[in-house]
C-alpha positions as CSV (number, residue, x, y, z in Angstrom):
1,M,67.5,99.2,130.5
2,K,68.5,95.6,131.3
3,Y,70.7,93.9,128.7
4,P,68.8,91.0,127.1
5,R,69.7,87.4,127.9
6,R,73.0,86.7,126.1
7,N,73.8,83.7,123.9
8,S,76.9,81.5,123.7
9,T,78.7,83.8,121.3
10,L,79.2,86.5,123.9
11,A,82.5,86.8,125.8
12,E,82.2,85.9,129.4
13,A,81.2,88.8,131.7
14,S,78.5,89.5,134.1
15,W,76.8,92.9,134.6
16,S,73.9,93.8,136.8
17,D,73.0,96.6,134.4
18,G,73.1,97.0,130.6
19,P,76.1,98.4,128.6
20,E,76.8,102.1,128.6
21,V,77.9,102.2,125.0
22,G,77.7,100.1,121.8
23,V,80.8,99.8,119.6
24,V,80.4,98.6,116.0
25,A,83.3,97.6,113.7
26,T,83.6,95.6,110.5
27,H,86.7,93.8,111.8
28,V,88.3,93.7,115.2
29,L,91.7,92.5,116.6
30,P,93.1,89.9,116.4
31,A,91.7,89.9,112.9
32,L,94.5,90.0,110.3
33,G,94.5,91.5,106.8
34,Y,92.3,94.5,107.2
35,G,94.6,97.4,107.9
36,G,94.6,99.9,110.8
37,V,90.8,100.1,111.6
38,P,90.8,96.9,113.8
39,V,93.8,98.4,115.6
40,A,92.1,101.7,116.2
41,T,88.9,99.9,117.3
42,A,90.9,97.9,119.9
43,A,92.8,100.9,121.2
44,L,89.7,103.0,121.8
45,T,87.7,100.2,123.3
46,K,90.5,99.2,125.7
47,A,90.8,102.8,126.8
48,W,87.1,103.1,127.6
49,A,87.2,99.7,129.4
50,E,90.1,100.9,131.5
51,C,88.1,103.9,132.5
52,G,85.4,101.6,133.8
53,H,82.8,101.9,131.0
54,K,80.7,98.8,130.1
55,I,80.8,98.2,126.4
56,L,79.0,95.9,124.0
57,L,81.0,95.4,120.8
58,V,79.6,93.9,117.6
59,A,81.8,92.9,114.7
60,S,82.2,90.2,112.0
61,D,84.2,87.1,112.7
62,E,86.3,87.7,109.6
63,S,90.1,87.3,109.6
64,T,92.5,86.2,106.8
65,A,94.1,83.9,109.4
66,G,90.8,82.0,110.1
67,R,87.4,82.7,111.8
68,L,87.5,84.5,115.1
69,K,85.6,83.5,118.2
70,A,84.4,86.0,120.8
71,S,86.9,84.5,123.2
72,D,89.7,85.5,120.8
73,V,88.9,89.2,121.2
74,R,90.5,90.4,124.5
75,L,89.7,94.0,125.2
76,G,89.1,93.9,128.9
77,D,86.6,92.5,131.4
78,Q,84.3,95.5,130.8
79,V,83.7,94.5,127.1
80,R,81.2,92.0,125.8
81,V,82.0,90.8,122.3
82,D,79.3,89.6,120.0
83,L,80.5,88.3,116.6
84,F,78.4,87.5,113.6
85,H,79.4,85.1,110.8
86,C,80.8,86.8,107.7
87,Y,80.6,85.4,104.2
88,L,80.6,86.3,100.5
89,F,81.7,90.0,100.7
90,R,84.1,89.4,103.5
91,R,86.0,92.7,103.1
92,W,82.8,94.5,103.8
93,G,81.8,92.3,106.7
94,F,78.6,90.9,105.1
95,G,76.5,88.5,107.0
96,L,72.8,88.4,107.7
97,G,73.5,87.5,111.4
98,A,74.5,91.1,111.8
99,I,70.9,92.3,111.6
100,P,69.6,91.0,114.9
101,K,72.9,91.6,116.8
102,L,73.1,95.3,115.6
103,L,69.4,95.9,116.2
104,R,69.8,94.6,119.8
105,L,72.9,96.7,120.3
106,C,71.3,99.9,119.1
107,W,68.1,99.1,121.2
108,S,69.9,98.3,124.4
109,T,72.7,101.0,124.5
110,P,72.1,104.7,125.0
111,V,75.0,105.8,122.7
112,V,76.8,104.0,119.8
113,Y,80.2,104.5,118.3
114,I,80.7,103.3,114.8
115,H,84.1,102.5,113.2
116,G,84.1,103.1,109.5
117,I,81.5,103.8,106.8
118,A,79.9,102.1,103.8
119,T,80.4,98.5,105.1
120,W,77.6,96.2,106.0
121,P,77.7,96.5,109.8
122,S,78.6,100.2,109.9
123,T,75.8,101.1,107.5
124,L,73.2,99.0,109.4
125,A,74.2,100.4,112.7
126,A,73.9,104.0,111.4
127,V,70.5,103.3,110.0
128,F,69.3,101.6,113.1
129,C,70.6,104.5,115.3
130,A,68.8,107.0,113.1
131,L,65.5,105.1,113.2
132,L,65.7,104.6,117.0
133,R,66.9,108.1,117.6
134,R,70.0,107.0,119.4
135,R,72.9,109.3,120.0
136,F,75.8,108.0,117.8
137,M,79.2,109.0,116.4
138,V,80.9,107.8,113.3
139,A,84.7,107.5,112.8
140,V,85.1,107.6,109.0
141,R,88.5,105.9,109.2
142,G,89.7,107.1,105.8
143,G,86.5,106.5,103.9
144,L,86.1,110.1,102.9
145,M,89.7,111.0,102.0
146,P,89.6,113.4,99.0
147,E,91.4,111.1,96.6
148,H,89.2,108.1,97.7
149,V,86.0,110.1,97.1
150,A,87.3,111.3,93.7
151,L,88.0,107.7,92.7
152,I,84.5,106.5,93.7
153,R,82.8,109.4,91.9
154,R,84.9,108.7,88.7
155,E,85.0,104.9,88.5
156,K,82.4,103.4,90.9
157,P,78.9,105.0,90.2
158,H,77.0,102.3,92.1
159,K,79.1,102.8,95.2
160,W,78.7,106.6,94.9
161,L,74.9,106.1,94.7
162,F,75.2,104.0,97.9
163,Y,77.1,106.9,99.6
164,K,74.5,109.4,98.5
165,L,71.5,107.4,99.5
166,L,72.7,105.8,102.8
167,T,76.1,107.0,103.9
168,F,75.8,110.7,103.7
169,P,72.3,111.0,105.2
170,T,73.2,108.9,108.2
171,L,76.5,110.8,108.8
172,R,74.4,114.0,108.9
173,R,72.3,112.5,111.7
174,A,75.4,111.6,113.8
175,V,76.2,113.8,116.8
176,A,79.7,114.2,115.2
177,V,82.0,112.7,112.6
178,H,85.2,111.6,114.2
179,C,88.3,112.4,112.1
180,T,92.0,111.7,113.0
181,S,93.6,114.4,110.9
182,Q,93.0,117.7,109.2
183,I,93.1,116.2,105.7
184,E,90.5,113.6,106.7
185,A,88.3,116.4,108.1
186,Q,88.7,118.3,104.9
187,G,87.4,115.3,103.0
188,V,84.3,115.2,105.2
189,R,83.6,118.9,104.7
190,D,84.0,118.6,101.0
191,V,81.1,116.2,100.7
192,L,79.0,117.0,103.7
193,G,79.5,120.8,104.1
194,D,80.7,122.9,107.0
195,D,77.6,122.5,109.1
196,V,78.4,118.9,110.1
197,P,80.1,118.7,113.5
198,I,83.6,117.3,113.3
199,L,85.5,115.9,116.3
200,L,89.2,116.1,115.5
201,V,91.1,113.6,117.7
202,P,94.0,111.4,116.7
203,N,94.3,107.7,117.3
204,G,95.7,106.8,120.7
205,I,98.5,104.3,121.3
206,D,99.4,102.7,124.7
207,S,103.1,103.1,125.0
208,R,103.3,101.6,128.5
209,A,104.1,98.1,127.2
210,I,106.4,99.3,124.4
211,T,110.2,99.2,125.2
212,V,112.6,101.7,123.6
213,A,115.6,99.9,122.1
214,A,119.0,101.5,121.9
215,C,120.4,103.0,118.7
216,P,121.3,100.1,116.3
217,N,125.0,99.5,116.4
218,R,125.8,99.0,112.7
219,S,127.3,100.9,109.8
220,G,125.0,102.6,107.4
221,I,121.3,103.3,108.2
222,Q,118.5,100.8,108.1
223,I,115.0,102.0,107.2
224,C,112.0,99.8,107.7
225,F,108.5,99.8,106.1
226,L,105.5,98.1,107.7
227,G,102.3,97.8,105.7
228,H,100.6,96.3,102.7
229,I,102.5,96.4,99.4
230,Q,100.1,98.6,97.5
231,R,100.0,101.9,95.6
232,E,98.3,103.8,98.5
233,K,101.4,103.2,100.6
234,G,103.7,104.7,98.0
235,I,106.5,102.2,98.7
236,N,107.6,101.6,95.1
237,A,108.2,105.3,94.6
238,F,110.2,105.4,97.8
239,I,112.4,102.5,96.7
240,R,113.2,104.2,93.4
241,A,114.4,107.2,95.3
242,W,116.3,105.1,97.8
243,L,118.1,103.2,95.1
244,K,119.4,106.4,93.7
245,S,120.8,107.7,97.0
246,R,121.7,104.7,99.1
247,G,125.1,104.3,100.7
248,P,127.1,101.0,100.5
249,D,126.0,99.8,103.9
250,D,122.5,101.1,103.9
251,R,119.6,98.6,104.2
252,L,115.9,98.8,103.5
253,V,113.7,96.1,105.2
254,L,110.0,95.8,104.1
255,A,107.3,93.8,105.9
256,G,103.7,93.3,104.7
257,R,101.4,91.4,102.4
258,S,100.8,92.1,98.8
259,V,97.3,93.2,97.9
260,D,98.0,94.6,94.4
261,G,99.2,92.1,91.7
262,A,100.7,94.5,89.2
263,Y,102.1,96.8,91.8
264,F,103.7,93.9,93.6
265,Q,105.4,92.7,90.4
266,E,106.9,96.1,90.1
267,F,107.9,95.9,93.7
268,K,109.8,92.6,93.2
269,A,111.6,94.0,90.2
270,L,112.8,97.0,92.2
271,I,114.1,94.7,95.0
272,E,116.2,92.8,92.4
273,Q,118.0,96.0,91.5
274,A,119.3,96.4,95.0
275,D,121.7,93.4,95.0
276,G,120.6,92.2,98.4
277,A,120.4,95.5,100.1
278,I,116.5,95.3,100.2
279,S,114.7,92.5,101.9
280,H,111.0,91.7,102.0
281,R,110.0,89.6,105.0
282,G,106.3,89.3,104.3
283,Y,103.8,89.4,107.1
284,L,105.3,89.6,110.6
285,G,103.9,88.8,113.9
286,R,103.9,91.3,116.8
287,D,107.2,90.1,118.3
288,E,108.8,90.2,114.9
289,V,107.6,93.8,114.3
290,V,109.1,94.8,117.6
291,A,112.4,93.2,116.7
292,L,112.5,94.9,113.2
293,L,111.9,98.3,114.8
294,A,114.7,97.7,117.3
295,E,117.2,96.9,114.5
296,S,116.2,99.8,112.3
297,H,117.1,103.5,112.6
298,F,113.9,104.9,110.9
299,L,110.5,103.8,109.8
300,V,109.1,105.3,106.6
301,L,105.5,105.9,105.5
302,P,105.6,107.2,102.0
303,S,101.8,107.2,101.5
304,G,100.8,109.5,98.6
305,L,104.2,109.5,97.0
306,E,103.1,107.7,93.8
307,E,102.5,110.1,90.9
308,S,99.5,108.2,89.6
309,G,96.8,106.8,91.9
310,G,98.4,108.6,94.9
311,M,95.9,107.7,97.6
312,R,96.9,108.8,101.1
313,E,96.6,107.4,104.6
314,N,94.2,109.3,106.9
315,F,96.4,108.8,109.9
316,G,99.0,106.0,109.8
317,N,99.0,103.9,113.1
318,V,102.3,102.5,112.2
319,V,103.9,105.9,112.6
320,A,102.6,106.2,116.1
321,E,103.8,102.7,116.9
322,A,107.3,103.3,115.7
323,M,107.5,106.6,117.6
324,A,106.4,104.8,120.8
325,A,109.3,102.4,120.2
326,G,111.7,105.4,120.0
327,R,112.1,105.3,116.3
328,P,112.1,108.5,114.3
329,V,110.0,108.4,111.1
330,M,110.1,109.6,107.5
331,V,106.7,110.6,106.2
332,T,105.2,112.2,103.1
333,R,104.0,115.8,103.5
334,G,100.2,116.0,103.5
335,L,99.4,113.3,106.0
336,A,98.7,113.7,109.7
337,W,102.4,114.2,110.5
338,D,103.6,117.4,108.9
339,H,104.6,118.8,112.3
340,L,107.0,116.0,113.3
341,E,110.1,117.6,111.8
342,A,109.6,120.8,113.7
343,L,109.3,118.6,116.9
344,G,112.5,116.9,116.1
345,A,110.9,113.5,115.8
346,G,111.6,112.7,112.2
347,F,111.8,114.0,108.6
348,V,109.0,115.1,106.2
349,F,109.5,115.0,102.5
350,D,107.4,116.5,99.7
351,R,105.7,114.3,97.1
352,T,108.7,114.3,94.8
353,E,111.7,112.0,94.3
354,A,114.1,114.9,94.8
355,S,112.7,115.7,98.2
356,V,113.0,112.0,99.3
357,V,116.6,111.9,98.2
358,E,117.3,115.1,100.1
359,V,115.8,113.7,103.3
360,L,117.7,110.4,102.9
361,N,121.0,112.3,102.6
362,R,120.2,114.3,105.7
363,A,119.4,111.2,107.7
364,R,122.6,109.5,106.5
365,F,124.8,112.2,108.0
366,L,123.1,112.4,111.4
367,I,125.5,111.8,114.3
368,R,124.5,109.4,117.1
369,S,123.6,112.1,119.6
370,E,121.3,113.8,117.1
371,W,119.5,110.5,116.3
372,E,119.1,109.8,120.0
373,H,117.5,113.2,120.5
374,M,115.0,112.4,117.7
375,S,114.3,109.0,119.4
376,R,113.5,110.7,122.7
377,S,111.4,113.3,121.0
378,A,109.4,110.7,119.1
379,R,108.7,108.7,122.3
380,S,107.8,111.8,124.3
381,Y,105.3,112.9,121.7
382,V,103.4,109.7,121.9
383,E,103.4,109.7,125.7
384,L,102.1,113.3,125.9
385,Q,99.9,113.7,122.8
386,L,98.7,110.2,121.9
387,D,97.8,108.8,125.3
388,P,94.7,106.6,124.6
389,L,93.1,107.2,128.0
390,R,93.2,111.0,127.6
391,L,92.0,110.9,124.0
392,G,89.4,108.3,124.8
393,K,87.9,110.6,127.5
394,Q,87.7,113.4,125.0
395,I,85.8,111.2,122.6
396,W,83.6,109.9,125.4
397,R,82.6,113.4,126.5
398,A,81.6,114.3,123.0
399,L,79.7,111.1,122.4
400,T,77.7,111.2,125.6
401,G,77.3,115.0,125.7
402,Q,78.9,115.3,129.2
403,G,80.8,118.2,130.7
404,T,82.2,121.4,129.3
405,D,83.7,119.5,126.3
406,A,80.2,118.5,125.0
407,L,79.6,119.2,121.3
408,P,78.0,122.6,120.6
409,E,75.2,123.3,118.3
410,R,75.4,121.4,115.0
411,K,76.5,124.3,112.8
412,E,79.7,124.7,114.8
413,R,82.8,122.5,114.7
414,W,84.3,121.1,117.8
415,S,87.9,119.8,117.9
416,V,90.7,119.1,120.3
């Protein structure tokens, strides 16, 4: 099918035939302020474009740094970008302009990949695909994590009704639900049952442009945290443990916006207790993030560490980015990274303060050669296991039903 005549909002490209796949996202890079989903969207789209696939991407123009234009979204010459204007419920990507754009996408592409659930564009796309009988896949992107589902059922009855009436029925029509970790897959099975096909593939990260810096030459250890200052990240609980165990020359550097008023006030009070040993740098640009990783010994992701409201990350792109930069990581057990300590790429602590303190003490007494071994192991893991081209090809085969890796019958689960 020929692609319809495009309007001025589409990024420049020229194809003789229509797109091979439609990609739908609520927000897309370089949008700021909306977590890791835009990052995952960009990584997978770039990988498919590098493989030569022609892609039509529809997303909102929303960003906390100002409205995006299609020309701002640079994902490769194989990608056409069609943005709709977002207003009112900007977090959910609401805008009536999404309706014709998504209908055209679902009509003109043979397969559709949808990033996220229960937002305006992701729900519309899933409904259109089901009505038009298009082959489509949905990446839930943390939307069905067990704690998140429990919160919705307990405190948000209207949203739970939305899930039951629209989200769950369309997910059951998908060729597969893409999950990035076992805990995310378990959340899907808990609400949809075991007969829904699950594609278990982690997020990819392109390490080719990421330089590994040498071990920081300083006394004490510096740990950095990159992410929103919110309860889901568990950073306040980690700070409390760090304050109890820190050495005189240890430093903790935190970067990210606040999205939780009460939690952020507690965060600021904890920083004041450190007498200058903790610094909060707010939001950092890409070059600043690279510099922070280079000057730090470890990155920490303490998601799920809070005793109350302990929501967890489904994956944690920041962990993969730090490892690609040769930085070992400290992570909470129960995320996607429980295996990293066995690989020698970091430390895993239980969801207790005592376990965090024990890991911090172990890290403090590492010798340089041991740290360098962890650095190499972290980088090697990303290069071998999180290569976006290889992972993108696996997702592509499942989405399109090609080759020996195609999804089996719907009652079976398929994973890599």
